[in-house]
N, C-alpha and C positions, 0 to 999 in steps of 0.2 A: 504493499500500498503506501510507503514511503515512498517509491520511486514516482508517483503520482501527484505526490503534494509538495508545493513551493513554498514552503516557512518564511516567515516573517518578513512576506510581502502580501501587498492587497493590491492585486495587479486584476485591471480591467480588460476587454478583448482588446478595447484599445490601446492598451498597455504591452497586451499580447502580442498585438498587430506589428507593434513598431522595436520590437525584441527579435534576436538572432536566435537565442539558445535563453534558458535560464538551468538555476541549479536548483536540485531535487532534493526532499528532506534527507535520504541518503549521502547527499553529496553527487550524485552522477550529477553530470550536465545533458541535459534535454534539450534537442534541436527543436525552434521553432518557427515556422515560416506561414508569412500571409498570404494570397491570392486573391483579393478584393474584397471581399465581405468572409472567404474561407482561410480559415486560420487550421493549420494543421500543425501535430507538435509528434514527439519520439521520431523525425526522419520518415514524416507519412505512415507512419502507424494507427494514427489514431486523428480523427478529424473532430474538432467542437463542433458540437450541433442544438446544444443549447447555452450560452453565454450568458455572463453576466448574472448568476443567481447569488443575491446578496445574504449571508445568514449572520448570526449576532458577530461573527468573530472571521467571518473568511467572506472570499467571492469565487463560488463555484462553478466549475463550466463542465459540462457536459460534455464527455467526447463517444465516440461511438464503438470503442473496442479497449479491448487491454491491452497496455504498452507491458513488454518484457525488458527487466535491463539489460544490460549487456552482460555476457556471460562472465 
């Protein structure tokens, strides 16, 4: 699960679209790419399908797959 979390940052989809990578909770680097309204993460492993869900302590972005950390 830690590979799906960016700790210490509250990133909106607009923030993500302006980045090329983020550091996950596990310390791994996760590539981020934006093409128009489409944002992919993990080198294309998953696409953000529901962005910007606000919770009490974070912004959640639902993705369409499970990303696997590098071996």
